[in-house]
Z-matrix of the N, CA and C atoms (Angstrom, degrees):
N
C 1 1.460
C 2 1.526 1 109.32
N 3 1.339 2 118.78 1 112.09
C 4 1.461 3 120.44 2 -176.12
C 5 1.523 4 113.99 3 -66.19
N 6 1.338 5 118.28 4 -16.55
C 7 1.459 6 120.73 5 -179.60
C 8 1.519 7 112.42 6 -89.12
N 9 1.320 8 118.35 7 -10.59
C 10 1.462 9 121.23 8 -173.45
C 11 1.521 10 111.52 9 -87.88
N 12 1.323 11 116.10 10 147.14
C 13 1.456 12 121.44 11 174.11
C 14 1.510 13 112.80 12 -93.39
N 15 1.333 14 117.17 13 6.67
C 16 1.461 15 121.28 14 -178.09
C 17 1.521 16 111.58 15 -83.89
N 18 1.322 17 116.51 16 152.84
C 19 1.462 18 122.82 17 173.72
C 20 1.520 19 107.81 18 -123.30
N 21 1.340 20 116.07 19 130.04
C 22 1.456 21 120.72 20 -178.14
C 23 1.524 22 110.90 21 -83.69
N 24 1.329 23 116.79 22 135.19
C 25 1.461 24 121.96 23 176.96
C 26 1.522 25 108.23 24 -79.19
N 27 1.339 26 115.90 25 106.34
C 28 1.460 27 119.54 26 -173.48
C 29 1.530 28 110.18 27 -163.35
N 30 1.352 29 115.60 28 -172.96
C 31 1.466 30 124.35 29 172.48
C 32 1.526 31 112.72 30 56.09
N 33 1.326 32 116.26 31 44.12
C 34 1.465 33 121.54 32 173.47
C 35 1.527 34 113.12 33 53.61
N 36 1.315 35 115.86 34 47.29
C 37 1.464 36 119.89 35 175.27
C 38 1.515 37 113.99 36 70.00
N 39 1.340 38 118.22 37 30.26
C 40 1.466 39 121.00 38 -179.73
C 41 1.526 40 110.67 39 -62.55
N 42 1.337 41 115.68 40 155.80
C 43 1.456 42 120.77 41 179.18
C 44 1.530 43 109.88 42 -67.08
N 45 1.315 44 115.64 43 139.88
C 46 1.461 45 121.33 44 -178.03
C 47 1.525 46 110.07 45 -105.70
N 48 1.339 47 115.35 46 141.04
C 49 1.448 48 120.54 47 -179.62
C 50 1.523 49 112.39 48 -75.64
N 51 1.319 50 116.22 49 156.55
C 52 1.458 51 123.15 50 173.31
C 53 1.526 52 106.89 51 -111.98
N 54 1.327 53 117.58 52 129.01
C 55 1.456 54 121.65 53 -171.68
C 56 1.531 55 110.72 54 -119.36
N 57 1.320 56 115.87 55 152.97
C 58 1.467 57 122.00 56 174.73
C 59 1.521 58 108.54 57 -84.99
N 60 1.328 59 116.49 58 110.92
C 61 1.458 60 120.91 59 -179.50
C 62 1.524 61 110.48 60 -81.62
N 63 1.319 62 117.06 61 -40.90
C 64 1.457 63 123.22 62 178.46
C 65 1.526 64 109.09 63 -139.44
N 66 1.324 65 116.99 64 137.32
C 67 1.461 66 122.12 65 175.60
C 68 1.522 67 107.20 66 -158.45
N 69 1.334 68 117.34 67 96.53
C 70 1.456 69 119.94 68 -172.54
C 71 1.528 70 111.22 69 -148.41
N 72 1.327 71 115.28 70 163.07
C 73 1.462 72 123.09 71 172.05
C 74 1.522 73 108.09 72 -116.51
N 75 1.322 74 116.97 73 138.73
C 76 1.458 75 121.31 74 -178.40
C 77 1.525 76 109.68 75 -131.06
N 78 1.332 77 115.70 76 130.81
C 79 1.463 78 122.07 77 179.53
C 80 1.522 79 108.65 78 -120.90
N 81 1.334 80 117.33 79 117.20
C 82 1.460 81 122.06 80 175.68
C 83 1.518 82 107.37 81 -90.52
N 84 1.328 83 115.55 82 95.27
C 85 1.462 84 121.17 83 -174.04
C 86 1.523 85 112.94 84 -77.61
N 87 1.348 86 116.14 85 -29.05
C 88 1.467 87 120.92 86 -179.42
C 89 1.518 88 108.03 87 -123.97
N 90 1.326 89 116.48 88 127.66
C 91 1.471 90 119.61 89 -179.87
C 92 1.519 91 108.50 90 -149.89
N 93 1.343 92 115.72 91 89.88
C 94 1.452 93 121.60 92 177.68
C 95 1.516 94 109.13 93 -126.55
N 96 1.325 95 115.30 94 -179.40
C 97 1.463 96 119.22 95 -177.92
C 98 1.522 97 111.89 96 -64.96
N 99 1.339 98 117.33 97 -30.15
C 100 1.459 99 120.75 98 -174.51
C 101 1.521 100 113.88 99 -109.53
N 102 1.333 101 118.68 100 -23.98
C 103 1.461 102 121.40 101 -174.66
C 104 1.526 103 109.79 102 -133.97
N 105 1.332 104 116.28 103 134.31
C 106 1.457 105 122.17 104 171.07
C 107 1.522 106 108.14 105 -129.59
N 108 1.324 107 115.81 106 145.49
C 109 1.449 108 120.72 107 178.78
C 110 1.508 109 110.74 108 -148.34
N 111 1.331 110 117.17 109 139.77
C 112 1.458 111 120.50 110 -176.54
C 113 1.514 112 110.96 111 -143.59
N 114 1.348 113 115.80 112 156.66
C 115 1.453 114 124.31 113 173.45
C 116 1.525 115 108.06 114 -122.30
N 117 1.331 116 116.70 115 136.63
C 118 1.461 117 121.91 116 179.70
C 119 1.520 118 108.67 117 -128.37
N 120 1.340 119 116.05 118 136.82
C 121 1.455 120 121.13 119 179.19
C 122 1.521 121 109.57 120 -134.30
N 123 1.323 122 117.59 121 133.75
C 124 1.456 123 122.22 122 176.82
C 125 1.517 124 111.40 123 127.58
N 126 1.325 125 115.59 124 -153.01
C 127 1.470 126 122.00 125 175.29
C 128 1.518 127 106.87 126 -94.55
N 129 1.316 128 116.84 127 109.24
C 130 1.460 129 122.44 128 -164.70
C 131 1.518 130 112.46 129 -124.49
N 132 1.325 131 115.57 130 167.37
C 133 1.458 132 120.67 131 166.99
C 134 1.528 133 108.11 132 -66.69
N 135 1.316 134 116.36 133 143.69
C 136 1.454 135 120.26 134 -175.53
C 137 1.530 136 110.29 135 -61.96
N 138 1.343 137 118.53 136 120.30
C 139 1.463 138 120.11 137 -176.89
C 140 1.524 139 114.07 138 -77.07
N 141 1.340 140 117.49 139 -19.20
C 142 1.460 141 120.33 140 -176.52
C 143 1.534 142 111.47 141 -77.18
N 144 1.335 143 114.84 142 154.94
C 145 1.463 144 121.13 143 -178.65
C 146 1.527 145 110.65 144 -108.56
N 147 1.336 146 117.24 145 33.43
C 148 1.461 147 120.83 146 175.37
C 149 1.530 148 110.14 147 -78.21
N 150 1.336 149 116.63 148 165.75
C 151 1.460 150 121.81 149 -178.99
C 152 1.529 151 111.00 150 -86.26
N 153 1.329 152 115.50 151 -174.76
C 154 1.465 153 122.60 152 177.97
C 155 1.522 154 112.21 153 -62.88
N 156 1.320 155 118.30 154 -19.23
C 157 1.451 156 120.20 155 178.19
C 158 1.528 157 112.03 156 -66.22
N 159 1.318 158 117.11 157 -23.81
C 160 1.459 159 122.09 158 -176.09
C 161 1.532 160 111.60 159 -104.31
N 162 1.324 161 117.37 160 -46.91
C 163 1.461 162 121.47 161 -179.42
C 164 1.526 163 110.38 162 -132.64
N 165 1.325 164 115.37 163 134.71
C 166 1.458 165 120.69 164 170.99
C 167 1.533 166 108.60 165 -60.77
N 168 1.330 167 119.19 166 138.35
C 169 1.467 168 120.03 167 -178.45
C 170 1.523 169 113.56 168 -63.40
N 171 1.342 170 118.44 169 -17.54
C 172 1.470 171 121.35 170 176.94
C 173 1.524 172 112.72 171 -86.70
N 174 1.332 173 118.41 172 -2.88
C 175 1.461 174 121.59 173 -172.89
C 176 1.528 175 110.60 174 -76.07
N 177 1.339 176 116.48 175 117.02
C 178 1.453 177 122.51 176 175.07
C 179 1.529 178 108.49 177 -112.01
N 180 1.334 179 118.07 178 97.54
C 181 1.466 180 121.34 179 -172.53
C 182 1.523 181 112.57 180 -69.94
N 183 1.342 182 114.45 181 166.02
C 184 1.463 183 121.61 182 -178.14
C 185 1.518 184 109.00 183 -124.86
N 186 1.331 185 116.36 184 119.79
C 187 1.450 186 120.60 185 -178.70
C 188 1.511 187 111.17 186 160.08
N 189 1.338 188 116.70 187 -135.51
C 190 1.457 189 122.21 188 -177.19
C 191 1.516 190 109.62 189 -136.18
N 192 1.343 191 116.04 190 144.63
C 193 1.460 192 121.17 191 179.54
C 194 1.520 193 109.93 192 -141.99
N 195 1.332 194 115.52 193 146.12
C 196 1.465 195 122.87 194 174.47
C 197 1.525 196 108.08 195 -122.34
N 198 1.324 197 116.15 196 135.43
C 199 1.459 198 121.30 197 -179.61
C 200 1.522 199 109.78 198 -132.40
N 201 1.352 200 116.03 199 135.92
C 202 1.459 201 122.30 200 179.19
C 203 1.522 202 108.14 201 -133.33
N 204 1.329 203 116.63 202 137.02
C 205 1.460 204 121.90 203 175.09
C 206 1.526 205 108.70 204 -128.14
N 207 1.324 206 116.43 205 129.33
C 208 1.462 207 122.45 206 -178.14
C 209 1.522 208 108.38 207 -122.43
N 210 1.319 209 115.63 208 113.70
C 211 1.460 210 121.96 209 178.92
C 212 1.520 211 108.56 210 -84.36
N 213 1.350 212 115.72 211 104.14
C 214 1.457 213 120.13 212 -177.63
C 215 1.522 214 111.23 213 -68.76
N 216 1.324 215 116.12 214 -41.50
C 217 1.468 216 123.15 215 175.49
C 218 1.523 217 107.02 216 -163.32
N 219 1.316 218 117.31 217 -167.52
C 220 1.462 219 120.38 218 -177.40
C 221 1.522 220 113.10 219 -67.23
N 222 1.337 221 117.59 220 -16.15
C 223 1.464 222 120.86 221 -175.91
C 224 1.525 223 113.83 222 -106.07
N 225 1.324 224 118.41 223 -26.77
C 226 1.465 225 120.70 224 -169.49
C 227 1.530 226 111.60 225 -126.30
N 228 1.349 227 115.32 226 135.99
C 229 1.456 228 122.47 227 177.65
C 230 1.525 229 109.43 228 -134.74
N 231 1.327 230 116.13 229 135.86
C 232 1.459 231 122.56 230 173.16
C 233 1.519 232 109.07 231 -106.72
N 234 1.342 233 116.61 232 134.19
C 235 1.458 234 121.41 233 177.52
C 236 1.527 235 109.05 234 -124.31
N 237 1.320 236 115.55 235 140.25
C 238 1.447 237 121.42 236 176.69
C 239 1.514 238 110.73 237 -127.55
N 240 1.326 239 116.99 238 138.62
C 241 1.465 240 123.09 239 -178.61
C 242 1.518 241 108.29 240 -133.84
N 243 1.313 242 116.98 241 132.61
C 244 1.459 243 122.13 242 173.34
C 245 1.517 244 107.69 243 -137.35
N 246 1.339 245 117.06 244 139.92
C 247 1.463 246 119.35 245 -175.23
C 248 1.518 247 110.94 246 -154.78
N 249 1.324 248 114.43 247 156.01
C 250 1.453 249 122.18 248 171.42
C 251 1.512 250 109.09 249 -132.73
N 252 1.343 251 117.74 250 126.14
C 253 1.463 252 122.77 251 -176.08
C 254 1.528 253 110.04 252 -120.48
N 255 1.323 254 116.07 253 135.89
C 256 1.462 255 120.62 254 172.02
C 257 1.523 256 108.96 255 -79.44
N 258 1.331 257 116.72 256 132.23
C 259 1.455 258 121.49 257 177.31
C 260 1.523 259 112.14 258 -99.99
N 261 1.331 260 116.83 259 -29.03
C 262 1.462 261 120.32 260 175.91
C 263 1.519 262 109.52 261 -165.00
N 264 1.337 263 116.20 262 150.03
C 265 1.457 264 123.34 263 177.39
C 266 1.523 265 108.20 264 -112.54
N 267 1.335 266 116.16 265 120.05
C 268 1.456 267 121.74 266 -177.03
C 269 1.527 268 108.60 267 -110.46
N 270 1.324 269 116.66 268 110.52
C 271 1.461 270 120.70 269 -176.72
C 272 1.525 271 112.57 270 -68.67
N 273 1.323 272 117.10 271 -24.67
C 274 1.467 273 121.14 272 -176.12
C 275 1.521 274 112.97 273 -99.87
N 276 1.335 275 118.41 274 9.75
C 277 1.458 276 120.97 275 -175.73
C 278 1.518 277 110.24 276 -149.31
N 279 1.317 278 115.83 277 153.73
C 280 1.470 279 121.36 278 173.69
C 281 1.524 280 111.43 279 -95.25
N 282 1.334 281 117.08 280 2.62
C 283 1.467 282 122.21 281 -178.32
C 284 1.523 283 110.81 282 -95.36
N 285 1.322 284 116.40 283 54.70
C 286 1.464 285 119.83 284 178.47
C 287 1.526 286 110.09 285 -67.21
N 288 1.319 287 118.65 286 127.60
C 289 1.463 288 120.11 287 178.26
C 290 1.526 289 111.37 288 -75.61
N 291 1.317 290 115.63 289 135.18
C 292 1.459 291 120.13 290 177.78
C 293 1.523 292 109.41 291 -145.56
N 294 1.321 293 115.65 292 164.61
C 295 1.464 294 123.14 293 -177.86
C 296 1.515 295 108.53 294 -120.85
N 297 1.315 296 117.38 295 134.50
C 298 1.458 297 121.84 296 170.77
C 299 1.526 298 108.17 297 -124.22
N 300 1.315 299 116.18 298 147.91
C 301 1.454 300 119.69 299 -177.62
C 302 1.512 301 112.24 300 -159.92
N 303 1.324 302 115.54 301 162.21
C 304 1.461 303 122.26 302 177.45
C 305 1.520 304 108.62 303 -147.95
N 306 1.331 305 115.34 304 150.94
C 307 1.460 306 121.08 305 -179.17
C 308 1.520 307 108.74 306 -149.36
N 309 1.334 308 116.27 307 142.04
C 310 1.449 309 121.81 308 173.87
C 311 1.523 310 108.56 309 -125.11
N 312 1.327 311 116.75 310 138.53
C 313 1.463 312 123.03 311 -175.81
C 314 1.523 313 110.27 312 -129.57
N 315 1.310 314 115.08 313 136.83
C 316 1.471 315 121.44 314 172.37
C 317 1.521 316 107.28 315 -114.01
N 318 1.329 317 116.09 316 118.61
C 319 1.463 318 122.09 317 -179.80
C 320 1.520 319 108.92 318 -115.40
N 321 1.334 320 116.30 319 130.02
C 322 1.461 321 121.37 320 -175.59
C 323 1.526 322 110.46 321 -130.59
N 324 1.325 323 115.98 322 137.02
C 325 1.464 324 122.56 323 173.68
C 326 1.524 325 106.76 324 -119.04
N 327 1.341 326 115.23 325 100.89
C 328 1.460 327 119.96 326 -171.38
C 329 1.521 328 112.43 327 -76.01
N 330 1.319 329 116.70 328 -38.82
C 331 1.464 330 122.44 329 173.06
C 332 1.518 331 107.12 330 -158.79
N 333 1.323 332 118.69 331 -167.76
C 334 1.465 333 120.15 332 -175.11
C 335 1.522 334 112.64 333 -69.60
N 336 1.337 335 116.94 334 -13.17
C 337 1.462 336 120.57 335 -178.51
C 338 1.536 337 113.32 336 -103.72
N 339 1.340 338 118.48 337 -39.32
C 340 1.460 339 121.56 338 -170.12
C 341 1.519 340 112.54 339 -107.12
N 342 1.345 341 115.51 340 131.52
C 343 1.454 342 122.39 341 173.98
C 344 1.528 343 108.58 342 -137.22
N 345 1.332 344 116.21 343 146.88
C 346 1.460 345 120.97 344 177.35
C 347 1.524 346 109.60 345 -137.28
N 348 1.325 347 115.06 346 161.00
C 349 1.456 348 121.30 347 172.12
C 350 1.521 349 108.98 348 -144.87
N 351 1.328 350 115.61 349 149.12
C 352 1.452 351 122.01 350 179.05
C 353 1.523 352 107.95 351 -142.98
N 354 1.334 353 116.90 352 131.11
C 355 1.452 354 119.91 353 -176.04
C 356 1.513 355 112.28 354 -137.86
N 357 1.335 356 114.58 355 154.98
C 358 1.461 357 120.73 356 176.36
C 359 1.521 358 107.86 357 -147.64
N 360 1.342 359 116.38 358 138.35
C 361 1.456 360 119.54 359 -179.09
C 362 1.509 361 111.65 360 -154.07
N 363 1.309 362 114.78 361 171.18
C 364 1.450 363 121.20 362 177.54
C 365 1.511 364 110.55 363 -149.62
N 366 1.342 365 116.78 364 153.03
C 367 1.454 366 121.93 365 -179.31
C 368 1.517 367 110.26 366 -139.89
N 369 1.314 368 114.75 367 159.91
C 370 1.452 369 121.26 368 178.92
C 371 1.525 370 109.06 369 -145.72
N 372 1.345 371 116.73 370 130.65
C 373 1.460 372 121.65 371 172.86
C 374 1.518 373 107.97 372 -103.05
N 375 1.320 374 116.66 373 125.95
C 376 1.451 375 122.93 374 179.11
C 377 1.527 376 110.26 375 -100.73
N 378 1.316 377 116.64 376 141.64
C 379 1.477 378 123.28 377 179.27
C 380 1.519 379 111.36 378 57.91
N 381 1.337 380 116.43 379 42.36
C 382 1.459 381 120.19 380 -179.53
C 383 1.526 382 112.32 381 -63.77
N 384 1.342 383 117.70 382 -19.49
C 385 1.459 384 119.67 383 178.25
C 386 1.525 385 112.20 384 -65.28
N 387 1.330 386 117.17 385 -16.10
C 388 1.463 387 121.01 386 178.30
C 389 1.527 388 112.94 387 -84.71
N 390 1.335 389 118.02 388 -7.85
C 391 1.465 390 121.78 389 -179.12
C 392 1.527 391 109.22 390 -87.50
N 393 1.313 392 116.46 391 64.23
C 394 1.460 393 122.53 392 -178.55
C 395 1.520 394 110.74 393 -82.71
N 396 1.340 395 115.72 394 174.59
C 397 1.462 396 120.18 395 179.62
C 398 1.525 397 112.11 396 -57.91
N 399 1.325 398 117.71 397 -35.26
C 400 1.447 399 120.57 398 -177.66
C 401 1.508 400 114.51 399 -84.01
N 402 1.338 401 117.78 400 -15.39
C 403 1.460 402 120.90 401 -175.91
C 404 1.522 403 112.64 402 -83.13
N 405 1.315 404 117.46 403 -39.94
C 406 1.465 405 122.12 404 -179.79
C 407 1.523 406 108.08 405 -134.02
N 408 1.336 407 118.12 406 155.40
C 409 1.474 408 119.44 407 177.19
C 410 1.527 409 110.46 408 -57.31
N 411 1.323 410 117.16 409 128.35
C 412 1.454 411 121.77 410 -175.84
C 413 1.525 412 109.51 411 -130.94
N 414 1.325 413 115.95 412 132.39
C 415 1.463 414 119.66 413 -178.08
C 416 1.525 415 112.04 414 -99.04
N 417 1.362 416 116.52 415 9.22
C 418 1.471 417 121.33 416 173.31
C 419 1.529 418 113.73 417 56.96
N 420 1.314 419 116.21 418 44.18
C 421 1.458 420 119.48 419 174.38
C 422 1.525 421 108.25 420 -151.58
N 423 1.320 422 115.74 421 147.94
C 424 1.455 423 119.48 422 178.77
C 425 1.504 424 111.92 423 104.96
N 426 1.332 425 117.67 424 -100.91
C 427 1.464 426 122.17 425 -173.19
C 428 1.524 427 112.66 426 -63.98
N 429 1.317 428 114.94 427 150.33
C 430 1.459 429 121.31 428 173.29
C 431 1.524 430 108.98 429 -76.25
N 432 1.351 431 116.39 430 128.63
C 433 1.461 432 121.91 431 179.56
C 434 1.528 433 108.97 432 -126.97
N 435 1.332 434 115.51 433 158.43
C 436 1.459 435 120.52 434 -177.06
C 437 1.522 436 110.16 435 -128.28
N 438 1.341 437 116.01 436 151.52
C 439 1.456 438 121.83 437 174.30
C 440 1.507 439 113.42 438 72.28
N 441 1.341 440 115.79 439 172.08
C 442 1.461 441 121.32 440 -179.48
C 443 1.526 442 112.22 441 -66.49
N 444 1.337 443 118.12 442 -28.50
C 445 1.465 444 121.43 443 -178.41
C 446 1.526 445 112.10 444 -77.74
N 447 1.328 446 117.11 445 -14.88
C 448 1.460 447 120.28 446 -179.91
C 449 1.516 448 112.74 447 73.27
N 450 1.332 449 116.72 448 48.93
C 451 1.463 450 120.96 449 178.34
C 452 1.521 451 109.36 450 -74.92
N 453 1.330 452 117.08 451 135.01
C 454 1.455 453 120.80 452 178.15
C 455 1.522 454 110.34 453 -62.44
N 456 1.330 455 115.94 454 131.05
C 457 1.457 456 120.96 455 -175.75
C 458 1.518 457 112.51 456 -85.94
N 459 1.337 458 118.09 457 -14.17
C 460 1.457 459 120.77 458 -174.83
C 461 1.526 460 111.39 459 -125.02
N 462 1.336 461 115.20 460 163.90
C 463 1.462 462 122.22 461 173.52
C 464 1.521 463 109.39 462 -96.70
N 465 1.355 464 115.55 463 162.33
C 466 1.463 465 119.86 464 -176.18
C 467 1.529 466 109.91 465 -131.97
N 468 1.322 467 114.77 466 112.58
C 469 1.464 468 122.10 467 177.11
C 470 1.528 469 108.22 468 -145.37
N 471 1.328 470 117.73 469 68.36
C 472 1.465 471 120.13 470 -173.27
C 473 1.527 472 113.20 471 -81.66
N 474 1.327 473 114.77 472 148.41
C 475 1.456 474 123.30 473 168.12
C 476 1.522 475 107.47 474 -108.28
N 477 1.340 476 116.77 475 139.51
C 478 1.467 477 121.37 476 -172.42
C 479 1.531 478 109.42 477 -131.27
N 480 1.326 479 117.13 478 129.56
C 481 1.466 480 122.95 479 174.44
C 482 1.520 481 109.08 480 -123.40
N 483 1.326 482 116.32 481 138.92
C 484 1.467 483 119.35 482 -179.95
C 485 1.525 484 110.01 483 -144.47
N 486 1.326 485 115.44 484 157.77
C 487 1.462 486 121.37 485 -179.90
C 488 1.521 487 108.89 486 -153.01
N 489 1.337 488 115.04 487 155.12
C 490 1.463 489 119.96 488 175.25
C 491 1.526 490 109.07 489 -149.88
N 492 1.329 491 115.27 490 155.72
C 493 1.460 492 122.15 491 174.45
C 494 1.520 493 107.80 492 -138.86
N 495 1.326 494 116.06 493 134.24
C 496 1.464 495 121.65 494 -176.08
C 497 1.524 496 109.83 495 -126.59
N 498 1.331 497 115.32 496 130.96
C 499 1.473 498 121.15 497 171.43
C 500 1.521 499 107.75 498 -115.37
N 501 1.322 500 116.84 499 129.74
C 502 1.449 501 122.09 500 -175.69
C 503 1.521 502 110.74 501 -110.28
N 504 1.332 503 115.29 502 117.91
C 505 1.459 504 121.21 503 175.12
C 506 1.518 505 110.07 504 -79.31
N 507 1.316 506 116.97 505 150.53
C 508 1.469 507 120.17 506 178.89
C 509 1.523 508 111.61 507 -65.14
N 510 1.327 509 116.77 508 -31.78
C 511 1.466 510 120.41 509 179.89
C 512 1.518 511 109.07 510 -159.19
N 513 1.346 512 115.00 511 166.42
C 514 1.461 513 120.80 512 178.69
C 515 1.534 514 107.36 513 -156.35
N 516 1.353 515 117.45 514 144.55
C 517 1.467 516 119.25 515 -178.80
C 518 1.523 517 112.61 516 -56.79
N 519 1.321 518 116.45 517 138.68
C 520 1.466 519 124.54 518 176.10
C 521 1.527 520 112.84 519 62.19
N 522 1.332 521 116.11 520 26.66
C 523 1.468 522 120.71 521 179.66
C 524 1.525 523 108.33 522 -137.20
N 525 1.313 524 116.09 523 133.70
C 526 1.465 525 121.26 524 -176.93
C 527 1.521 526 110.43 525 -91.99
N 528 1.338 527 116.75 526 115.31
C 529 1.460 528 121.43 527 178.14
C 530 1.508 529 113.24 528 97.81
N 531 1.352 530 115.48 529 -171.36
C 532 1.468 531 121.44 530 179.03
C 533 1.524 532 110.10 531 -65.21
N 534 1.357 533 115.72 532 145.01
C 535 1.464 534 121.66 533 -170.70
C 536 1.530 535 110.11 534 -114.70
N 537 1.355 536 118.90 535 109.61
C 538 1.463 537 120.43 536 179.76
C 539 1.525 538 112.79 537 -86.10
N 540 1.319 539 115.90 538 143.73
C 541 1.463 540 123.57 539 171.08
C 542 1.525 541 106.61 540 -122.69
N 543 1.331 542 116.91 541 118.58
C 544 1.460 543 121.74 542 -171.56
C 545 1.518 544 111.42 543 -121.42
N 546 1.322 545 116.60 544 125.60
C 547 1.455 546 122.35 545 171.23
C 548 1.518 547 109.42 546 -105.43
N 549 1.325 548 118.08 547 140.32
C 550 1.460 549 120.29 548 -173.78
C 551 1.524 550 110.82 549 -148.80
N 552 1.327 551 115.42 550 158.47
C 553 1.454 552 120.93 551 178.86
C 554 1.515 553 110.91 552 -157.29
N 555 1.335 554 115.87 553 158.93
C 556 1.459 555 121.24 554 -179.76
C 557 1.526 556 108.74 555 -150.92
N 558 1.344 557 115.81 556 143.79
C 559 1.456 558 121.74 557 177.38
C 560 1.519 559 108.98 558 -131.87
N 561 1.344 560 116.61 559 134.46
C 562 1.459 561 122.78 560 -179.45
C 563 1.522 562 108.95 561 -127.17
N 564 1.344 563 115.89 562 138.42
C 565 1.459 564 121.33 563 176.23
C 566 1.523 565 108.76 564 -136.23
N 567 1.336 566 116.28 565 118.58
C 568 1.458 567 121.60 566 176.96
C 569 1.523 568 107.68 567 -81.30
N 570 1.342 569 116.30 568 95.62
C 571 1.461 570 121.10 569 -172.29
C 572 1.529 571 112.44 570 -73.80
N 573 1.341 572 117.94 571 -5.46
C 574 1.467 573 120.62 572 179.60
C 575 1.522 574 112.34 573 -74.90
N 576 1.351 575 117.46 574 -16.64
C 577 1.467 576 121.06 575 -178.33
C 578 1.527 577 109.25 576 -135.17
N 579 1.354 578 115.54 577 173.02
C 580 1.468 579 120.10 578 -172.59
C 581 1.524 580 114.84 579 -111.04
N 582 1.333 581 118.86 580 -10.41
C 583 1.462 582 119.50 581 -177.62
C 584 1.520 583 110.15 582 -139.50
N 585 1.339 584 115.92 583 156.41
C 586 1.469 585 121.91 584 -177.69
C 587 1.525 586 111.15 585 49.12
N 588 1.332 587 116.51 586 43.77
C 589 1.462 588 120.89 587 -168.55
C 590 1.522 589 114.43 588 -122.47
N 591 1.348 590 118.43 589 13.46
C 592 1.461 591 120.17 590 -176.87
C 593 1.524 592 111.43 591 -118.35
N 594 1.327 593 115.25 592 153.02
C 595 1.463 594 122.03 593 174.10
C 596 1.527 595 107.75 594 -146.66
N 597 1.320 596 115.59 595 147.93
C 598 1.458 597 118.82 596 177.40
C 599 1.522 598 109.94 597 -151.01
N 600 1.317 599 114.37 598 159.50
C 601 1.462 600 122.25 599 -178.36
C 602 1.521 601 108.57 600 -147.06
N 603 1.323 602 117.56 601 142.28
C 604 1.457 603 122.94 602 173.33
C 605 1.517 604 108.37 603 -144.92
N 606 1.315 605 116.47 604 144.84
C 607 1.462 606 118.18 605 -178.57
C 608 1.510 607 112.89 606 -168.70
N 609 1.326 608 114.65 607 176.81
C 610 1.459 609 121.96 608 178.10
C 611 1.529 610 108.54 609 -143.08
N 612 1.323 611 115.73 610 141.73
C 613 1.461 612 122.18 611 179.15
C 614 1.519 613 109.76 612 -124.93
N 615 1.320 614 116.55 613 130.46
C 616 1.459 615 122.81 614 175.01
C 617 1.519 616 108.39 615 -105.80
N 618 1.326 617 117.57 616 124.08
C 619 1.454 618 121.86 617 179.39
C 620 1.518 619 112.65 618 80.35
N 621 1.344 620 114.94 619 -178.48
C 622 1.457 621 121.66 620 176.34
C 623 1.524 622 108.24 621 -152.72
N 624 1.325 623 116.20 622 117.27
C 625 1.463 624 121.15 623 -178.04
C 626 1.522 625 109.28 624 -79.81
N 627 1.334 626 116.68 625 92.52
C 628 1.463 627 121.01 626 -175.03
C 629 1.521 628 113.19 627 -118.82
N 630 1.319 629 117.94 628 -28.27
C 631 1.462 630 120.93 629 -176.79
C 632 1.528 631 108.40 630 -157.80
N 633 1.326 632 116.01 631 177.43
C 634 1.458 633 120.92 632 -179.98
C 635 1.535 634 110.20 633 -57.50
N 636 1.330 635 115.42 634 134.48
C 637 1.452 636 120.66 635 179.10
C 638 1.517 637 113.90 636 91.21
N 639 1.361 638 117.69 637 1.24
C 640 1.462 639 120.90 638 177.47
C 641 1.524 640 109.98 639 -118.27
N 642 1.321 641 116.43 640 161.61
C 643 1.464 642 122.36 641 179.52
C 644 1.522 643 108.70 642 -157.24
N 645 1.321 644 116.00 643 168.31
C 646 1.451 645 119.35 644 175.19
C 647 1.524 646 110.79 645 -145.82
N 648 1.321 647 115.12 646 152.42
C 649 1.459 648 123.39 647 178.25
C 650 1.524 649 107.31 648 -134.41
N 651 1.336 650 116.97 649 125.20
C 652 1.462 651 121.74 650 -175.64
C 653 1.522 652 110.71 651 -126.39
N 654 1.327 653 115.77 652 138.99
C 655 1.455 654 121.69 653 168.68
C 656 1.522 655 107.82 654 -120.61
N 657 1.349 656 116.61 655 133.18
C 658 1.460 657 121.31 656 177.44
C 659 1.525 658 110.11 657 -131.46
N 660 1.321 659 115.34 658 144.40
C 661 1.464 660 121.21 659 168.32
C 662 1.520 661 106.41 660 -117.11
N 663 1.351 662 115.98 661 123.83
C 664 1.457 663 120.42 662 -176.09
C 665 1.521 664 110.29 663 -128.42
N 666 1.328 665 115.91 664 142.34
C 667 1.460 666 121.90 665 174.58
C 668 1.518 667 109.05 666 -139.42
N 669 1.348 668 116.31 667 129.64
C 670 1.458 669 121.85 668 176.25
C 671 1.526 670 108.83 669 -126.92
N 672 1.324 671 117.38 670 118.63
C 673 1.461 672 120.24 671 170.82
C 674 1.531 673 108.76 672 -65.78
N 675 1.327 674 116.20 673 156.61
C 676 1.461 675 121.60 674 -170.05
C 677 1.521 676 114.06 675 -56.37
N 678 1.338 677 117.27 676 -35.99
C 679 1.467 678 120.45 677 -176.73
C 680 1.521 679 112.93 678 -119.51
N 681 1.332 680 115.60 679 28.17
C 682 1.459 681 119.08 680 177.50
C 683 1.521 682 111.74 681 -71.89
N 684 1.342 683 116.28 682 -32.24
C 685 1.474 684 120.40 683 -176.61
C 686 1.527 685 108.16 684 -157.37
N 687 1.328 686 115.60 685 158.16
C 688 1.450 687 121.71 686 -177.64
C 689 1.530 688 110.55 687 -59.95
N 690 1.313 689 116.38 688 125.31
C 691 1.470 690 121.52 689 -168.62
C 692 1.533 691 114.12 690 -65.00
N 693 1.340 692 118.48 691 -29.33
C 694 1.454 693 119.38 692 -173.97
C 695 1.512 694 113.97 693 -86.01
């Protein structure tokens, strides 16, 4: 798995490589009581707040990202994210595939018990025809591909909407501190094509594993149509 940081113990004790998981520079250009803004360049933690349906949690993209947070008042915050990621560098071509995307989030804390979030975003992959089997690691499942080279048969321009609601109990057995219960969902539609282009997720999480004495339990139901989003 090219996205994993794990190394398998195998091949008669062969030497294992050491990889750069993160290598980036970050500049917080705006830092006030109500507004913060930053720019990040390099191999970074994923700045987007999409679910596993969109990005593997191990995915550390490479490129540039801008993030802004505006605290409207004590209850409401707006966040904006925009980024461009390189997917592959082709020395023999000017058609380097890359991804650009943007997302806006509204986060609200209504009282000590109720919290909600609502988000909307969109992404675009450029020169996806260059993401062949030989260009990037490919596990040969998911997207429709054509020819011996495995050229992607479809374009990718998905729109993504997500929402969550959290109720926090004052206490819960065998849990230290306030106990959150969170319901969440996400819907994706690849508007560049007309079939096999939808994905959705729904789930619930009990607790939050943040420190000693806490834990969490999550159930998710996920569905991805074959060409709803780039398989890798």
